[in-house]
matplotlib code that plots the C-alpha trace (Angstrom):
import matplotlib.pyplot as plt

x = [-53.8, -51.3, -53.0, -51.8, -51.7, -53.8, -56.7, -58.0, -56.8, -29.3, 18.1, 24.0, 23.2, 20.4, 18.7, 15.0, 12.9, 9.8, 8.3, 6.0, 4.2, 3.9, 1.9, 2.0, -0.7, -1.8, -2.3, -4.7, -5.0, -3.0, -4.4, -4.4, -3.2, -5.4, -6.5, -7.6, -6.6, -9.2, -10.1, -13.6, -14.3, -17.0, -17.9, -19.5, -20.8, -18.3, -21.3, -21.2, -21.0, -24.3, -24.8, -23.5, -23.3, -24.5, -28.2, -29.0, -31.5, -33.3, -33.8, -35.1, -37.7, -38.4, -38.8, -41.4, -43.5, -43.6, -46.9, -45.3, -44.4, -47.2, -49.7, -48.5, -50.8, -53.7, -56.6, -56.6, -57.3, -55.1, -54.7, -51.9, -51.2, -51.2, -47.8, -47.4, -45.9, -42.6, -41.8, -42.1, -39.3, -37.3, -37.3, -37.1, -33.9, -32.4, -33.1, -31.9, -28.3, -29.0, -29.6, -32.7, -31.8, -30.2, -28.8, -30.4, -32.9, -35.8, -37.6, -41.1, -43.0, -46.8, -49.8, -51.3, -48.8, -49.7, -46.0, -47.3, -47.9, -46.7, -44.4, -42.3, -42.0, -38.1, -37.3, -35.8, -38.4, -37.3, -40.5, -40.2, -43.3, -46.1, -46.8, -49.7, -52.9, -54.5, -58.3, -58.5, -55.6, -53.7, -51.9, -48.3, -48.6, -49.4, -47.0, -43.9, -45.0, -44.7, -41.0, -39.6, -42.2, -41.0, -40.1, -41.0, -43.9, -47.2, -48.9, -46.9, -43.2, -41.4, -39.2, -36.2, -37.3, -34.5, -34.2, -35.5, -37.5, -38.1, -41.8, -43.0, -46.8, -47.1, -50.5, -49.5, -46.2, -46.0, -43.6, -41.4, -42.1, -41.1, -38.0, -37.0, -38.4, -36.1, -33.0, -34.2, -34.1, -30.7, -29.0, -29.9, -28.5, -31.5, -30.3, -33.7, -36.8, -40.6, -43.1, -46.8, -48.5, -48.1, -50.4, -52.4, -51.0, -49.3, -45.4, -46.5, -48.2, -45.5, -43.2, -46.0, -45.6, -42.0, -42.4, -43.5, -40.0, -41.0, -38.6, -39.5, -40.0, -42.3, -44.4, -44.6, -46.5, -49.2, -50.5, -50.1, -50.9, -47.3, -44.7, -42.0, -39.5, -40.9, -40.6, -37.2, -36.3, -38.1, -36.3, -32.7, -33.7, -34.2, -31.4, -28.9, -31.2, -29.6, -25.9, -27.0, -29.6, -32.2, -35.0, -38.3, -41.8, -45.1, -46.7, -50.3, -52.8, -54.9, -53.6, -52.5, -50.7, -47.5, -45.5, -47.0, -45.4, -44.5, -43.0, -41.4, -39.5, -36.2, -37.6, -38.1, -35.8, -32.4, -30.4, -33.1, -32.1, -28.6, -30.6, -34.0, -37.0, -40.6, -42.6, -45.8, -48.0, -49.2, -50.7, -48.8, -49.7, -46.8, -46.2, -47.2, -44.2, -41.3, -43.3, -42.0, -43.5, -46.3, -48.2, -48.5, -51.7, -50.7, -52.9, -51.2, -49.9, -47.3, -43.8, -43.4, -40.6, -39.4, -38.6, -35.1, -35.8, -38.5, -39.8, -43.0, -44.7, -47.4, -49.0, -51.9, -50.7, -51.8, -50.1, -50.3, -53.4, -54.0, -56.8, -55.0, -51.2, -52.4, -55.0, -54.3, -55.9, -55.6, -54.5, -53.5, -51.7, -48.4, -48.6, -47.8, -45.3, -42.8, -42.0, -41.3, -38.4, -37.2, -37.2, -34.9, -32.6, -32.2, -31.2, -28.8, -27.2, -26.4, -25.1, -23.0, -22.3, -19.4, -21.6, -23.3, -26.7, -27.1, -25.0, -27.7, -30.2, -28.5, -28.2, -32.1, -32.5, -29.9, -31.0, -35.1, -36.6, -37.5, -38.2, -41.8, -41.8, -38.8, -40.3, -41.2, -38.2, -38.5, -34.7, -31.9, -29.7, -25.7, -24.7, -21.1, -18.9, -20.4, -24.1, -27.0, -30.6, -33.9, -36.5, -40.4, -42.0, -44.9, -43.2, -39.8, -36.8, -39.3, -39.9, -36.7, -35.2, -33.7, -31.7, -29.8, -29.3, -27.4, -25.2, -22.4, -23.7, -21.7, -18.2, -16.5, -12.7, -9.6, -8.7, -5.4, -5.0, -6.2, -9.9, -12.1, -12.6, -8.8, -7.9, -6.5, -9.4, -8.0, -10.9, -10.5, -9.0, -6.2, -5.1, -3.2, 0.1, 1.8, 3.9, 6.6, 7.0, 9.4, 6.8, 4.1, 1.3, 3.0, 1.5, -1.5, -1.8, -0.6, -3.7, -5.9, -8.0, -7.7, -10.6, -10.1, -12.0, -13.0, -15.6, -18.6, -19.2, -21.0, -18.3, -20.2, -17.9, -17.2, -15.3, -13.2, -10.8, -7.6, -5.9, -8.5, -5.8, -3.2, -2.0, -0.2, 3.0, 3.5, 6.7, 5.8, 6.8, 9.4, 9.9, 14.0, 12.2, 10.6, 13.7, 15.6, 13.2, 14.3, 16.8, 20.1, 20.7, 17.3, 17.3, 20.5, 23.1, 27.3, 29.8, 33.5, 36.8, 40.3, 42.7, 44.1, 47.3, 45.5, 44.2, 41.6, 38.4, 35.4, 32.5, 29.1, 25.6, 22.8, 19.2, 19.2, 15.2, 14.3, 16.6, 19.9, 20.2, 23.5, 25.4, 23.6, 24.6, 28.4, 27.9, 26.8, 23.7, 20.7, 19.8, 18.1, 15.5, 16.4, 16.2, 14.9, 17.0, 18.4, 18.0, 19.0, 16.0, 13.9, 15.8, 14.5, 15.7, 19.4, 22.8, 25.4, 29.4, 31.4, 34.8, 36.9, 40.8, 42.4, 45.0, 46.8, 43.7, 41.5, 39.5, 38.4, 35.6, 33.7, 30.7, 28.0, 24.4, 21.4, 18.0, 14.5, 12.8, 10.3, 7.5, 7.5, 7.3, 8.6, 11.1, 15.0, 17.9, 21.2, 24.4, 27.7, 29.0, 32.7, 33.3, 36.0, 36.2, 38.9, 39.8, 40.0, 40.7, 37.2, 35.7, 34.9, 33.9, 32.5, 31.7, 30.5, 29.0, 26.4, 25.3, 22.2, 19.9, 16.0, 13.9, 10.2, 10.1, 11.1, 12.1, 9.9, 6.8, 5.1, 2.4, 0.0, -1.9, -2.5, 0.1, 3.1, 6.6, 10.4, 11.6, 14.8, 15.6, 19.1, 19.8, 23.0, 23.8, 26.5, 26.0, 28.1, 28.4, 29.7, 30.2, 32.4, 32.8, 32.1, 33.4, 30.8, 29.8, 28.0, 28.1, 26.8, 25.9, 24.5, 24.4, 22.7, 22.4, 21.3, 20.7, 19.1, 17.6, 16.1, 14.1, 12.2, 8.9, 8.1, 5.2, 1.9, 0.5, -0.5, 3.2, 5.4, 8.3, 10.0, 12.3, 15.2, 14.2, 16.3, 16.2, 17.7, 17.2, 19.1, 19.3, 21.4, 21.3, 22.9, 23.1, 24.2, 25.4, 25.6, 23.0, 20.6, 22.8, 26.1, 25.1, 22.2, 21.5, 19.3, 19.3, 17.6, 17.0, 16.1, 15.6, 13.9, 13.1, 13.9, 12.0, 11.5, 12.4, 11.6, 10.9, 8.1, 6.4, 4.5, 1.3, -1.1, -4.2, -8.1, -10.1, -13.1, -14.0, -15.4, -17.8, -15.9, -14.6, -11.0, -9.7, -9.1, -5.9, -4.6, -0.8, -0.6, 3.1, 3.0, 5.9, 6.3, 7.5, 5.0, 3.5, 5.5, 8.7, 8.6, 10.5, 11.0, 11.5, 12.7, 13.9, 14.4, 16.0, 18.1, 19.1, 20.1, 18.4, 20.7, 23.2, 20.6, 18.2, 17.5, 14.9, 13.9, 11.2, 11.4, 8.6, 8.6, 6.7, 6.5, 6.0, 4.3, 3.4, 4.4, 5.5, 2.1, 2.0, 0.1, 0.1, 1.3, 1.7, 3.0, 4.5, 5.0, 7.2, 8.5, 10.4, 11.9, 13.9, 15.9, 18.2, 17.1, 19.8]
y = [148.9, 149.2, 149.4, 150.4, 147.8, 149.0, 148.0, 150.3, 148.3, 143.2, 126.7, 121.5, 121.9, 120.7, 121.7, 121.1, 124.5, 125.4, 128.6, 129.7, 133.3, 135.2, 137.9, 140.3, 143.1, 145.7, 149.5, 152.1, 153.1, 150.1, 148.8, 145.0, 144.5, 142.0, 143.2, 147.1, 147.4, 150.4, 150.8, 150.7, 147.3, 149.3, 148.7, 151.3, 151.6, 154.0, 156.6, 160.1, 162.9, 163.6, 159.8, 157.6, 154.4, 152.5, 152.6, 154.4, 152.8, 156.0, 157.2, 154.5, 154.4, 158.5, 157.7, 155.2, 157.2, 160.0, 161.0, 160.9, 157.7, 156.3, 158.3, 155.9, 153.3, 155.9, 154.3, 150.9, 150.0, 147.2, 144.7, 144.1, 140.9, 143.2, 144.9, 148.8, 148.7, 150.5, 148.5, 145.6, 146.4, 148.4, 151.3, 153.3, 151.7, 152.4, 156.0, 156.0, 156.2, 159.0, 158.1, 159.9, 159.3, 162.5, 163.1, 160.3, 160.3, 158.1, 157.6, 157.4, 155.6, 156.1, 158.4, 161.5, 163.2, 166.5, 167.2, 170.9, 168.6, 169.2, 165.9, 167.0, 170.5, 171.4, 168.5, 168.8, 167.1, 165.8, 165.8, 163.7, 165.0, 165.7, 164.3, 166.2, 163.6, 162.0, 160.7, 161.9, 159.4, 160.7, 156.5, 158.4, 160.9, 158.2, 156.2, 158.7, 160.1, 156.4, 156.2, 160.1, 162.1, 164.7, 164.2, 167.2, 168.5, 167.3, 164.0, 161.4, 160.6, 158.6, 155.9, 158.1, 161.6, 163.6, 161.9, 163.9, 162.5, 161.5, 161.4, 159.9, 159.4, 155.6, 156.4, 159.5, 157.3, 153.8, 151.6, 153.4, 156.3, 154.6, 153.4, 157.3, 157.7, 155.7, 156.6, 160.4, 159.1, 157.5, 160.5, 162.5, 159.8, 157.6, 154.8, 153.1, 152.9, 152.0, 151.0, 150.5, 149.3, 146.6, 144.5, 141.5, 138.8, 135.7, 135.4, 131.8, 133.5, 135.0, 132.2, 130.2, 132.4, 132.2, 128.6, 129.2, 130.8, 134.8, 137.3, 138.1, 141.6, 140.3, 137.9, 141.1, 142.6, 140.4, 141.3, 145.0, 147.8, 148.6, 147.1, 144.2, 147.2, 149.3, 146.3, 146.0, 149.9, 149.5, 146.4, 147.7, 150.9, 148.8, 147.0, 150.2, 151.6, 148.8, 149.6, 152.6, 151.6, 149.1, 148.5, 147.8, 146.2, 145.7, 142.3, 142.1, 142.2, 140.1, 136.2, 134.9, 131.6, 133.1, 136.4, 139.1, 139.7, 143.3, 142.2, 139.1, 140.3, 138.9, 135.6, 135.7, 138.5, 137.2, 140.4, 142.2, 139.9, 142.3, 144.5, 144.1, 143.3, 142.0, 142.7, 141.2, 141.8, 139.9, 140.3, 139.7, 138.3, 138.8, 138.3, 141.8, 141.5, 140.7, 141.8, 138.1, 137.0, 134.3, 133.9, 135.6, 135.5, 136.0, 138.9, 139.4, 136.7, 135.3, 135.6, 132.5, 132.2, 135.7, 134.1, 134.6, 138.4, 138.8, 140.6, 141.0, 143.5, 145.3, 147.5, 148.9, 152.7, 156.0, 158.4, 161.9, 162.7, 164.7, 166.0, 169.2, 170.4, 168.7, 166.3, 162.2, 159.0, 155.4, 152.7, 149.1, 146.7, 146.1, 149.4, 150.9, 148.1, 148.5, 152.0, 151.1, 148.8, 151.5, 154.3, 151.4, 151.2, 155.0, 154.5, 151.8, 154.0, 156.8, 154.3, 152.5, 154.6, 152.6, 149.2, 148.5, 148.4, 144.8, 144.9, 147.2, 144.6, 141.2, 143.5, 143.2, 139.9, 138.3, 139.9, 140.1, 138.0, 134.3, 132.7, 132.6, 130.4, 128.2, 124.8, 125.7, 126.5, 126.1, 126.9, 128.5, 131.6, 131.9, 135.4, 134.5, 135.0, 132.5, 133.8, 131.8, 133.0, 130.3, 131.3, 130.3, 129.9, 132.1, 134.9, 134.9, 135.6, 137.1, 140.6, 143.4, 144.3, 147.4, 147.6, 144.0, 145.5, 148.2, 146.1, 143.7, 140.7, 137.4, 137.3, 140.9, 140.5, 142.4, 142.7, 143.4, 143.6, 145.7, 144.3, 142.3, 139.6, 138.3, 139.9, 138.2, 138.2, 137.5, 137.5, 140.8, 138.6, 137.1, 140.6, 142.4, 144.0, 143.4, 146.6, 144.8, 146.4, 149.3, 151.1, 151.5, 153.2, 154.6, 152.8, 153.1, 156.8, 157.2, 155.2, 156.5, 158.5, 156.8, 155.3, 151.8, 149.8, 146.2, 144.2, 142.2, 138.8, 140.9, 143.3, 146.1, 148.5, 149.4, 151.5, 150.6, 152.9, 151.3, 151.2, 148.2, 146.0, 146.9, 145.0, 146.9, 144.8, 145.7, 145.2, 142.4, 142.4, 139.5, 138.4, 138.4, 136.5, 133.8, 134.2, 132.9, 129.7, 128.5, 125.6, 126.8, 123.7, 123.9, 127.5, 129.1, 126.0, 127.5, 125.7, 127.6, 126.5, 127.4, 127.1, 129.4, 130.3, 130.8, 135.2, 133.6, 132.5, 130.6, 130.5, 128.9, 129.3, 127.6, 127.3, 130.6, 131.5, 134.5, 136.6, 136.4, 137.0, 135.8, 137.6, 140.6, 140.5, 139.5, 142.5, 144.6, 145.6, 144.3, 142.9, 140.8, 143.8, 145.0, 142.2, 144.3, 147.3, 146.1, 144.9, 141.7, 141.0, 139.9, 136.8, 133.6, 129.9, 131.4, 130.1, 132.3, 132.5, 134.7, 134.9, 136.9, 137.8, 139.2, 142.3, 144.6, 147.4, 145.2, 142.2, 142.9, 140.2, 139.1, 137.3, 136.0, 134.6, 132.8, 132.6, 132.6, 135.7, 136.1, 137.9, 135.7, 132.1, 131.8, 134.7, 134.5, 136.9, 136.5, 139.0, 139.6, 142.0, 143.5, 145.1, 146.2, 146.0, 149.1, 148.4, 151.3, 150.4, 149.4, 150.3, 148.7, 150.9, 148.5, 150.0, 147.8, 147.5, 145.1, 144.2, 142.2, 140.7, 140.2, 138.5, 138.3, 141.5, 145.2, 145.9, 143.5, 145.0, 142.1, 142.1, 139.3, 138.6, 142.1, 144.2, 142.6, 142.7, 143.2, 139.9, 141.0, 144.1, 144.9, 146.7, 148.3, 149.5, 151.0, 150.4, 151.3, 150.1, 150.0, 148.8, 150.4, 148.9, 151.5, 151.1, 149.1, 146.3, 149.1, 148.6, 151.0, 149.4, 150.4, 150.4, 151.8, 151.5, 153.4, 152.2, 152.8, 149.7, 149.6, 147.5, 147.5, 145.9, 143.4, 141.4, 142.6, 143.7, 147.6, 148.0, 149.3, 150.9, 151.1, 154.7, 154.2, 153.7, 154.9, 153.1, 153.3, 152.0, 152.2, 151.0, 152.2, 150.6, 150.0, 146.9, 147.0, 143.7, 142.4, 145.1, 143.3, 139.7, 138.3, 137.4, 139.0, 142.0, 144.8, 145.9, 149.3, 149.7, 152.2, 151.4, 152.2, 149.2, 149.6, 151.9, 153.2, 156.9, 157.7, 156.3, 156.6, 153.8, 154.1, 152.0, 151.9, 151.7, 150.5, 153.2, 151.9, 150.5, 151.9, 150.3, 147.9, 146.5, 147.9, 148.7, 152.5, 152.7, 155.8, 156.4, 156.9, 157.9, 158.3, 158.5, 155.4, 157.1, 156.0, 158.9, 158.4, 156.7, 153.4, 153.9, 151.2, 151.8, 148.2, 147.1, 143.4, 141.7, 138.4, 136.4, 132.9, 131.6, 128.6, 127.0, 125.1, 127.7, 131.2, 133.5, 136.8, 139.8, 141.9, 145.0, 147.4, 149.9, 151.7, 155.3, 155.4, 151.8, 150.6, 153.7, 154.8, 158.4, 158.4, 154.6, 152.5, 149.5, 147.4, 144.1, 141.9, 139.0, 136.5, 133.3, 130.0, 128.0, 124.8, 122.8, 119.5, 117.3]
z = [58.9, 61.8, 65.1, 68.3, 70.8, 73.6, 75.7, 78.1, 81.6, 91.4, 112.0, 114.1, 117.7, 119.3, 122.9, 124.1, 125.3, 126.6, 126.4, 129.3, 127.3, 124.6, 124.0, 120.8, 120.1, 118.2, 119.9, 119.1, 115.4, 114.0, 110.7, 108.9, 105.8, 103.0, 99.7, 100.1, 103.6, 104.9, 101.3, 100.1, 98.4, 96.6, 92.9, 91.0, 87.6, 84.9, 84.9, 84.0, 86.8, 88.8, 89.2, 92.3, 90.4, 93.3, 94.6, 97.7, 99.4, 101.4, 98.4, 96.5, 99.0, 98.6, 94.9, 95.4, 97.6, 95.5, 94.4, 90.7, 90.9, 92.8, 90.5, 87.3, 89.2, 90.2, 87.8, 89.3, 92.7, 93.3, 95.9, 98.1, 95.7, 92.7, 92.0, 91.0, 87.5, 88.6, 91.2, 89.8, 87.5, 90.5, 89.0, 92.0, 92.6, 89.1, 89.9, 93.5, 91.5, 89.9, 86.3, 85.1, 81.0, 80.7, 77.3, 75.9, 73.0, 73.2, 69.5, 69.7, 66.6, 67.3, 66.5, 68.3, 70.3, 72.4, 72.8, 74.8, 77.6, 80.7, 80.9, 78.2, 79.2, 78.8, 76.6, 73.1, 70.9, 67.1, 65.1, 61.6, 59.6, 61.3, 64.9, 66.0, 67.4, 64.3, 64.2, 67.7, 68.6, 72.0, 72.2, 71.5, 74.4, 77.1, 75.7, 75.3, 79.0, 79.9, 78.6, 79.5, 81.2, 83.6, 87.2, 89.3, 86.7, 86.7, 88.0, 87.0, 85.9, 83.4, 83.3, 81.9, 83.4, 81.7, 78.1, 75.1, 72.5, 68.6, 67.2, 64.5, 63.6, 62.0, 60.7, 58.6, 57.0, 55.5, 55.8, 53.4, 55.7, 59.2, 57.2, 56.3, 59.9, 61.9, 59.8, 60.6, 64.4, 63.9, 62.4, 65.6, 68.2, 69.2, 71.7, 71.1, 69.1, 70.9, 68.4, 70.4, 67.1, 65.2, 62.8, 64.1, 62.5, 64.0, 62.8, 61.9, 58.8, 57.6, 57.8, 55.6, 53.1, 52.9, 53.0, 49.4, 48.4, 49.5, 51.0, 54.3, 52.8, 50.5, 52.5, 54.9, 51.9, 51.4, 54.6, 54.0, 51.1, 51.3, 48.3, 49.0, 48.3, 51.0, 53.8, 52.7, 52.8, 56.2, 57.4, 56.1, 58.5, 61.5, 60.7, 60.7, 63.9, 66.0, 65.4, 67.5, 69.2, 70.5, 68.7, 71.1, 69.9, 71.6, 71.0, 70.4, 73.3, 71.2, 71.8, 68.4, 69.4, 68.9, 68.1, 66.0, 62.7, 64.0, 67.1, 65.3, 62.5, 63.9, 63.7, 59.8, 59.2, 61.3, 60.8, 63.1, 66.0, 67.2, 69.6, 69.8, 72.4, 72.2, 75.1, 75.8, 79.0, 81.8, 85.3, 88.1, 91.8, 94.2, 97.6, 99.5, 102.2, 99.8, 96.0, 95.0, 92.2, 93.1, 89.6, 86.6, 84.0, 80.1, 78.8, 75.5, 72.5, 73.8, 73.2, 71.1, 69.0, 69.5, 73.3, 73.2, 73.2, 74.8, 78.2, 80.0, 82.2, 83.7, 81.1, 83.3, 83.5, 84.3, 82.5, 80.2, 77.4, 74.7, 75.9, 77.6, 78.6, 82.0, 81.6, 82.6, 81.7, 82.6, 80.1, 79.5, 77.5, 75.6, 74.3, 77.8, 79.3, 76.2, 76.8, 80.2, 78.3, 76.3, 79.0, 80.7, 77.4, 77.8, 81.5, 80.4, 77.4, 80.2, 82.5, 80.2, 77.2, 75.9, 75.5, 72.4, 72.0, 71.5, 75.0, 76.8, 75.2, 76.7, 80.1, 80.5, 79.2, 81.5, 84.8, 83.8, 86.9, 85.3, 89.0, 88.6, 85.8, 87.1, 86.7, 83.4, 81.0, 77.5, 76.6, 77.9, 76.2, 76.7, 77.3, 77.4, 79.9, 82.1, 82.0, 81.0, 81.5, 81.2, 78.9, 78.6, 75.4, 77.1, 79.1, 77.3, 80.0, 82.6, 84.2, 83.4, 86.8, 86.0, 89.1, 88.5, 84.8, 86.2, 89.1, 88.0, 86.0, 86.4, 87.8, 87.8, 86.1, 85.8, 82.2, 80.4, 77.1, 74.1, 74.0, 76.3, 73.5, 73.9, 77.0, 80.0, 82.7, 86.7, 89.7, 91.6, 94.5, 92.1, 90.6, 93.8, 94.6, 98.3, 98.4, 101.2, 104.6, 103.1, 100.9, 103.9, 102.6, 99.5, 96.8, 98.6, 98.6, 95.0, 93.6, 96.9, 94.1, 91.0, 89.5, 87.4, 85.3, 86.0, 84.0, 84.5, 82.6, 80.0, 79.4, 81.5, 82.7, 86.2, 88.3, 91.8, 93.7, 92.4, 96.0, 96.7, 94.7, 97.1, 100.4, 102.4, 103.6, 107.6, 109.9, 112.0, 115.5, 116.3, 119.6, 121.1, 123.4, 120.5, 119.0, 122.3, 121.9, 118.5, 118.4, 116.9, 115.5, 113.6, 112.4, 111.9, 111.0, 110.7, 109.9, 110.9, 108.9, 110.1, 113.0, 115.8, 113.7, 110.4, 109.7, 107.5, 109.0, 106.5, 107.9, 106.1, 107.1, 105.8, 106.6, 108.2, 109.1, 109.0, 106.3, 106.8, 110.2, 111.5, 109.0, 109.8, 112.8, 112.1, 110.1, 112.8, 110.5, 112.8, 116.5, 118.0, 118.7, 115.2, 112.8, 109.4, 108.9, 106.3, 102.3, 103.4, 105.8, 102.5, 102.4, 104.0, 104.2, 102.9, 102.3, 102.9, 102.9, 104.8, 104.6, 106.8, 107.0, 110.0, 109.7, 111.9, 111.5, 112.1, 109.2, 106.0, 104.4, 101.3, 101.3, 99.0, 99.6, 97.9, 99.4, 99.1, 99.0, 101.7, 100.0, 97.0, 97.5, 93.5, 94.2, 94.9, 96.3, 95.3, 95.8, 97.3, 99.4, 101.1, 104.8, 106.5, 110.1, 111.6, 115.4, 117.5, 121.0, 122.7, 119.6, 116.3, 113.3, 110.0, 106.6, 103.9, 100.7, 99.0, 95.7, 95.3, 92.5, 93.5, 91.4, 91.5, 93.7, 93.8, 97.8, 98.7, 96.5, 94.7, 92.1, 90.9, 87.8, 86.1, 88.6, 87.1, 89.1, 87.5, 86.6, 87.7, 90.0, 91.4, 94.6, 95.6, 99.2, 101.7, 105.5, 108.2, 111.9, 114.9, 118.2, 121.7, 125.2, 127.6, 131.8, 133.8, 131.5, 128.9, 125.3, 122.7, 119.0, 115.8, 112.4, 109.4, 105.6, 102.0, 98.8, 95.6, 93.5, 90.2, 88.2, 84.4, 84.5, 81.9, 80.3, 79.8, 83.3, 84.2, 85.8, 82.9, 84.7, 88.2, 88.7, 91.0, 94.7, 97.3, 100.7, 104.3, 107.3, 111.2, 114.5, 117.7, 121.2, 124.4, 126.6, 130.0, 131.0, 135.4, 136.4, 138.9, 139.1, 137.2, 133.5, 133.2, 130.4, 129.5, 126.0, 124.9, 121.2, 118.8, 115.1, 111.8, 109.7, 105.7, 104.0, 100.9, 101.0, 97.4, 93.8, 91.6, 89.6, 86.3, 85.8, 82.5, 84.1, 82.5, 82.8, 80.7, 77.0, 73.8, 71.8, 69.7, 73.0, 73.0, 76.1, 77.3, 79.3, 81.3, 82.1, 85.9, 87.3, 91.2, 94.3, 96.0, 99.4, 102.6, 104.5, 107.9, 109.4, 111.8, 114.7, 116.9, 120.4, 122.4, 125.3, 126.9, 129.9, 129.7, 133.0, 133.5, 136.8, 136.4, 134.6, 132.7, 132.1, 130.3, 130.9, 128.9, 128.3, 125.4, 124.4, 121.8, 120.5, 117.3, 116.6, 112.2, 112.2, 108.7, 107.7, 108.1, 109.6, 113.2, 113.1, 116.3, 117.3, 120.4, 121.0, 124.5, 124.8, 127.1, 127.7, 129.3, 128.3, 129.8, 128.3, 128.9, 127.4]

ax = plt.figure().add_subplot(projection="3d")
ax.plot(x, y, z, "-o")
ax.set_aspect("equal")
plt.show()
């Protein structure tokens, strides 16, 4: 006869110079870049509405101190070195995430169910056949309440308090009937079946029978009154159940020297090993302050040959009884350890509905606490993804830690591709998209409310805010004082060709640092206080050719350039342009057009790994600049640029399309010479660094997975325009104390710094340079 298993008890010129001071600082409200910027880096479980996906330590404490939680241990006088069964498995931490088992169906095969008990009130209860107490047994009532007992009703609470039940009696059904009951539970959507019953025969007995040529079913039939066909039907039903749920089986309370024939079925019927957990009981001794397990004493038969799919726990519990609708009693044994595991599966099924039963099982095994037998590891299970876990022939994988099973296990990755098995994985630190200074917070704002799926080593799907991967570029303060310190022979090398009678001037610039700075200055697109208002500022270490032709009205010219990209070491910029300068007395006006090809970026936006950027992008811009000399050494100057860029994404990354983006930049200023002494100069400037004024990007972002491991994507399209418009207000003073020295001071204050509304930054610079040649 089958018996209930109970016993009542986580830049060619050169010069030398010296600087005396350079200061730069960020003012109030400034924020740094870097992965995530000010974004929360919290990774949460991709759980249903109503769950936080992260633990709440205060709530966990409240739960652990609640009367219903504590009452599960009521029937036992515990020394401080003995654990509470629920605290041991970190149930309070798990429930603090908001998970309750809601919407999950737990099947219980047992005997003696008082379905009207207060611990089951409000639950949907499916009954297969007659489930009322049989021959006075109340075992099933106790077992079902440990798995699913209500929280807020009655004296105790179950591990998955809002889960529903499917009940079947093992006493009223033979093995064939239990096959039918198992099929019925699967058809109704059960995510786990708990079996706190079995036969007190070691699996070695069955193996012995099989050694003579018998099938597993035939060998099993030898020890029961059921036929080989009945056992085969039952085995097939259990196998089919594992497509949608986990089988949990209590091991024998009597030490048989190995796993019993019921809990160890996968040993002789390997098709059942897909989603099966065997459970043994152990008496634990802990450090009262840390709750670390110090030692353990086996109370049941060991995990034995089932060690790779076995867990152990504390079965001493107090739970519902069938004596009355509000009656309770204590009990001990593997019978009451197993439903704790079944309830945990229900919590995982609620938290990870897209995982398979085998994956739920693996999370519990791979995250179990096995430190208490670390010096006695008998084998190691490789769960894939670099996750391994040691087990003991006695204690299996150890004590389940539901909290750890619900959190990421192993490395968390961004995965791109069709499915998790063939997809390309990138670490969270490698997968990023840098916006460049022109976008400000545009992309971050677009992605702020978008949740994106990331996956741990066991393919558990977790959520993270998509703006976590955005590195916001900032317009770096570039001191004009420090610029004066740079040795022109090294930083901007130029070679001019022509003679006094020629009306053609050819200039070759090479090795120009900080973008095409000299060319930008010649074209009037920038000044020393505003070096980054043109799209040409995306280049550095550039070679440029500029040819100008003097005419009666002024001059016209053409230029070309090739450069390394300032935002992407592997990127490049190349292009050409034309300009026409008109002399208007003391003034000049210059009009220009520029065509640029950008490789590895899109207006400075650079993606890494999963966040791809266009292989090639093109930008066209028109520019206008002027210069006017007034009386008394006053000079007015300024320039503006407007343009549009387009780029098509390529590769298998998340970015699929860049719509045309418009951009702009401008500067205007005034300089006064000989203000305090001959040869000095004061300059005031107002500028807007290059800014992406409009444009959209489309991404296909992973948002989850299905049961087959296929990645589910959502298309996200948003505007890249930032929330603010940076305006730089700058001033500098230059003087020559003597024929060999220069002294300069400058200061800058930025409004909406980084094109982020409300941000402020400032910078101060000072330099002293003396020619030592």
